[in-house]
N, C-alpha and C positions, 0 to 999 in steps of 0.2 A: 605378615602380609602388609605390604606398603601401600601408600596412597599415591595417586597421580598428582603431584604438586603439593605444596604445603598450604595450610590454612592461612598463613600470614600473607600470602600473595592473592588471596581470594578477592575478586572485585577490582583488581588493579587497573585493568583496561577500561572498564566502565567509568571509573573515577577520573581517568586521564582524558577521556574524550570530551570535547567542548559541547555545551548544551546548545541545541539549535532551537530557535523559536518555532512554536507550532504554527502550521499553516491553517488559514481559515478555510473551512470546507463547508459546502452546502449539504445538509443532511436531508435527503429525500426520503419519503416513505418507500418501502420496498416495492410496492406496486408501481409507483411512479418511476422509480429507478429502473425497473425492468422495462417499462415502456420506453424510456429514454434510450436505453441500450438497444432495444428492438428497432426503434426508428433509425438510430445511427447505423446499425448494421444493414438495415433495409436500404438506406440511401447509398451505402458503399457498394452493395450488390447491384442495385438498379441503375446507378449512375452510368456505368460503362455501356449498358444495354441501350440506353436512350440515345447515346451519341452516334 
């Protein structure tokens, strides 16, 4: 029973890809994050109705 690919090639692609610097993110509390999502969605839905 053979394997799919040899163990000598394991991790080849990950080692070749360049490291990207991490992006700075704002970490909201889940409750606040849900409120921000809700208000942004509400604005998208309500904006065309007002015009």
